[in-house]
N, C-alpha and C positions, 0 to 999 in steps of 0.2 A: 643727507638732504636729497629729496626727490628732484631730479632734473626734469623740468617741465618746458614745453615749447608750445607756441601758438601759430597756427596757420590761418591767415586771414584776420589780422588783428586790427583792422581799421574801422570795423563796424561797431555797433552797440554791444553785441555779445562778446566780441573780441576785447573791447575796452573794459568791460566788466571783468572778464577773465584776467586781464593784465592787472587790474586793481586788486583783485582777490589774491592772485598768486604772488604779487610783490609783497604782500603783507602776510603771507602764509608762513607759519613758524617752522614748517617741515619741508618746504619746497623752495627751489631756486629757479627763477625764470631764465632759461638759457638763451632763447631767441624768440622774436616775434617776426614772422614773415608777412610782408605785404608787397605784392608785385608792384602796385602803383605808388608805394611810399618808401621803397628801398632807400636807405641812407638818411631818411628824415627822423627827427626825434619823435619818440612816442608821444611826448607832450605837445608836439606841434599838431597832432591829430586829436589827441585826447587831452584837452586843456586842464582837466581835473587832475592830471598826473604831474603838472608843473611843480617842481620842487621835490618830487618823490623819486624821480629816476632820471638818469641821463642816457638811458638805453635808446638805441636807434633801431628802426625797422631794418631787417635784412631782406635782400631780394631772393636769396637762395638759402635753403636750410643747411645747417651743419649738425648732424645727429650725434656728435660726440658728447657723451655725458647726459643724453636725453633718455629718460625712463618713460615718459608719457607725453603724448601730443594731443592738443585740443584743436579740432577742426572747426573753426568759426567762419566757415564759408557759406555761400548761399545754397539753397535747396537745389540738388542736381549737381552742384560743383564738388561736393565731397567725394562722390564716387568717381568723378572725372579726375580729381586730384590723385586719388589712390591708384587709379589705372595708369596715370602718367608719371608717378613718382614711386621710387623704391624706398618705402619706409622700412627700416630694419625690423626684422621679426621680433627683436627684443624690446621694441618700443610699443607700449600699450597705446591704443587709440580711443579717444572719446570724441564722438562726432555730435555736433550740436544741430546739424541739419536733419531733415526728415528722410534722408536717403536710405537708412538701414533700420528704421523703426518697425516695419512690418515683417511678419514671418517670411513672406514671399521674397523680400528684398534684403534679408538680414545677413547676407554673406557676400564676400568678394574675394576671389582666389581662395586662399586657405584661411582667411579671417572670417570668423563667425561673430556676429554682434549680439550682445545681450541687451534687452530693453532696460534702460537705467532708471527705473522708478523704485527707489530703495524701500519704500513702504510696503511693496509687494514682492520685490525681486532681490532682497538683500543677500541671500545665500548665493544666488547665481552671480551677482555682481562681485562678491568676494573672490570668486575663482575665475573671473572673466579677464580676458586680455583686450577685449574690444567692447565698447559701450555705445549704444545708440541713445543719446540723451532725449528724453521726452519733449514734446512741444509744450509751449506755455499754457495754452488753453487746456491741452490734454492733461497736464499736471494738475491744474486747479480743479478741473471737473472730475477726474478720476479720484482725487483725494476726497472729494465730496461723496463719491459713490461706492468706493471699495468695500467699506464694511457691510453694506447691504448685499452686494454681490457675493462676498465671501461667505455670508450667512445664508445665501440662497433665498433671500426674501424680496428680490426684485420681481414682482409679479404683474406689473402694469407698465404702461409707457412712462418714460421719464421726460419731463419738460424742463428745459434749461434756458435761462437768459444770462449772459455774461458780458460785462463791459471791460474793455482793455484800453490801456493808454496808447498814445501815438507811437511810442518806441517799439510796440509790437509789430509795426509795419516795416521796421528796418530804418536804416539811416538815410537811404536815398529818398529825396523829397518826391512827393506825389501830390496829386490834386486833393487827396483826402487827408494829408498829413501836415500841410503847411498851416502856420498859425492862424491866419485870417479866416480860413475855412473851418478849422477844427475848434477854435475858441468859441464858447457859448453855443455850441452846436451838438447834436446827437443824431446818430444814424445807425442802421444795422447793415450788415453785409454777409454774403455767403450763407444766408439763412437755410438751415437744414442740410447744407452741402459742405460745411467746412472740412478741410482735409484732416484735421485732428480727430474727426469722428472715427476714422479707420483704426487708429491705434487705440482709441478708447474702446471701441467695439471688440477688438481682439483681447484686451485685458479683461473686460467684463465677462465675455463668454468663456474665457478660460477659467475664471473664478466660479461662474455660474453657467454651466453649459445649457441649462434648461431655459435661460432667459430668451424670450422670443419677442419682447416688446420693442418699441421704437425709442430711440434717443433723439428727441426733437430739440435741436440746439439753434438758438438765434444769437449770434455774436453781435456786439454793439461796439461802436467807436466812441470812446469817452474824450471829453475835453480836458485831459490831463496827460502827463508824460509817461508815467509808469505805474504799473499795478493792474491786477485783474480782480474784479468782484463778481462772483457767480451766485445765482439763486437756482436751486435744483429742487423740483418737487415731484412726488409720485404718490399714488395711493398705497396705503399699507394698513394692516390690521394691528400693528404694534402700537402700544401706548408710547407717549413721549418718554416716560421713564425707561421703558425697554429699549427704545431707540438710542437714548443718550448712553445707557449702559453698554449697548452694543458698540457704539463708536469709541467710547473711552477704553473699552477692553481691547479693541482692534489696534488702537494707536498708543497703548500704554508704554511700549518700548520705542516708539518713533522719536527720533532725535529732534525733528523740526515740526512735526504736525501735531497740533494741540487742539483739543475740543474745549470750547469755551461755554460756560453756562450763561454767559451774558451775550447780548447782541454784539456782533463784531463789525469793524469798519476797516477799510483798506489801508488807512494811515498806520495801523498797528503793524503792518508787515512790510511796507515800502522800505527798501534798502536792506532787507533781511532775507535769510533763507527759510523763513518760517511760512507755514500754512496754518491759518486759523479756520476752524470749522465750528458752526453752531447748528443745533438741531432742535426744531420746534414742530409740534403737531398742531395742525389746524383742521378740525373735523376729521375726515378720513385721509387727509393729505399730510405727508411728512415734508416739511420745508427744510432743506439743508442749505446753509450759506457757507461759501468757501472763498477765501481770498489769499492771494500771493502777490509777490513782486514778479512781474513777467520776465525781468532780466536777471533775477537772482535765483529764486527757487524755480522759476519758469525757464531758466536757461543756464547761465554761467555758474551760479551758486550751486545748483544741483549737479552740474558737471564736476565741480570741485568736491562736492560731497561724494560723488561716485569715485573720484580719484582717491579720496581718503579711504573709502571702503576697500578698493582694489589693492591699496598699498598697506593695508593693515593698521591704519591710523584711526584715531577717534573721529567719528563722523563730523564732529563740530570743529575740528581743527581749521583755523583760519576763517571760520564762518560765524563767530559770535559777534554779530553786528546789531547795533541799536537801530530801531526803526526811526524814520524821519517823521515822527508823529506831530511835530509842531515846528 
């Protein structure tokens, strides 16, 4: 059994990581650390775990028997944690923050982090000791664009609108996440400037160095709790048949990314580690729809997928989840 641990287990990503690891057939959750909840039952913070576990949060880690640790702390806090704590060299690290995702910030001390998007970095993840888990928007949007970049056929600007659930903003309440504001409402934020554009740009230009166009991204806040639905379009000379064939060939061995011939919707993926993609040609524009659960494939599920790959397990171990489609 793989010994797993979680640092920062009180938030949404921490709660999802706990849920997945408790039910993982090849992993045993050794401890969950939360400075503010030390001694409290996990189920006191994550009510969905009531009846599943009697584990309590610990205030300080005990690395005995731990093979991999998930850092489920805030952006900027993962690097601080690693600077302040001596994680044994034998323990693999999977960080869910943005601290180590970019090439310029991908190392700390002797640890080098690999960008953990399995659909494009599978071989590097297999031999990695440290993983920088991609962002939720970054995962959804890249999975909609990777086949085009890998084939070198991104020749024009890319236009993207993507709507995310309120859990994407984290557990701490804010003016734009509480129910009375978010319900029956819609708004955009960080238009053209979202931080995930940096990691997206690095991946796309690595796959297609000649790409010089803009990626114009408008994120939207949705009146729902979880999930991301993205529409991506760009000009192309390919026919629809050529584009569909390109996508299906690129993802033929992907464990969780599937190309649908039918229109897709977000309920098909909520509560799963799946990404669904649909490709349709409209005139000279190729429209790609992509959808994921922001907390599973966009965060904790992908982190567990990365653990599976690092540890030589089947990618799907512990991640065969039914969508909450009704």
